[in-house]
Steps between C-alpha positions, in 0.01 A plus 500: 500500500563291188871464418631494142788279389651402167616151407861444404394243239477789250872560559645165394765682293633652822650357817284507811687795660466694173128418481443612859684828437306572180167430668605719794587782262156495339352815649190709448513876552196642674399811690618358830835356403603180331340159534587168347460127541523391860607146423626240259388147435812288455512229234650182650655392174811588302633761461351636823454284810517133410573353845787262403688803363476693828706498818501706818710771333271541199191496724664774707563700182133469402397637840752783471384600152137498613581720799701744289205537263239514779312201364332206670430158347135448410527129420738235371386381157589130476275430199765493225779245511696573184830424677423130456188499282278768353217733593272214613729198543585312707149527642324348799327244276780369277451132403854428620521508884865606476393812307232576758763472769691783334196726547468386862868566566483843338199596709666389825815692405288810435326464836840504670600803292179678597579444866851643457367805316209552738232448232169346615385366161616312193282446191492183293331351196156335529615147426639540151382481138186296446550155351265253326520288817224477757455841666416355840816290494706811419340686790584214734861507384513875558355454847748225589799704385382812685467297818876438484575872529219620728671385824808704408285805422315461829825473693654803332171698510509559124178483300491325161268691267342311210454708186229381257591548134328432165578159347649365824351240732322757719369789290173626643424647840257220585763238424741662743237535770411133472865393504581704812221324690711186487748653744483611861807720528586869529792440263297516177344812351404689186713698259230696319611574143214719382599480133486121505140503624409767243639277222257228608196727498481542877452844658806583714313768697222260598753233594684749721178571688422127517839393637567806716776446754579155358708679233861500615672674206397649165661490157387784278525548124265599220350265240368583153128489420545164323599359843814340358745413776763764433601742774468867403595822677199616705291737291583334167237229524134460585496427875283736707747603769261747658267216600797296623638776722150572628464134594838506675385805693179323600688203648761733653787321325826599672753268340719502191401554140787394276507619139611203288615589149745226400433543122676839514856366516625757247365805684423409863584840649263676259229242574546547874480878464190492279327254731574716803364814336176327402445325832580810705243698302240227555571475871499878548166519321356240734636671812397844374 
């Protein structure tokens, strides 16, 4: 059965324990009892779980808070690095090798954190923002930097999930497929952000059926009909979620779907509640 989680990156005005508690308290009354999110995706950036800020005690407190709220971790989101840069920097393809090394170091730190928390996946950016430079050269740089972290991921049995995004080096599904053929490792996979593909004019439902069990984790949000890259609460945009959930049913997807609504910093609990109500109705309709 598909498992629903909510990303803590909508709760940047709260500490990580507070975010976990608020997500755990998001409940939906139904005829059987009460249901809610089963998991959280943890943002590996300040103010939540930036690895240099953590120690064994704080990691233990994260585990304790999760257990108290009956939540699992769906994924570690290592995409943003605002603690030392911004939403997209330092990236894998910075011109300065020292800046690229910061991304490498962060990813290795997050792999170690994933092992300590018992999380099988971390998600990362698809290279970084596009530049006027030669695209093939940027892809080679991305490949070379990834090869520095893959041995650690293989050793720790943590999978690094690449997340295509509009205006970044790898945007389209075909670009990611081609890039992944460069590697022969079980340590790389796909973080399928359905809104990102919708922004680019691709059909998320058809891609789900195309990729099937190669999808390791899903980010879910709605997007307006103009396909502008702005995450909306599911049901407020133009994405056809019925076709998406039908496609997930066809491939028998059993892993996590994480709702990612980071633009809702001022009202994350309301956004989480509204998203849950919409998605539960959609899923019940499919199962009914």
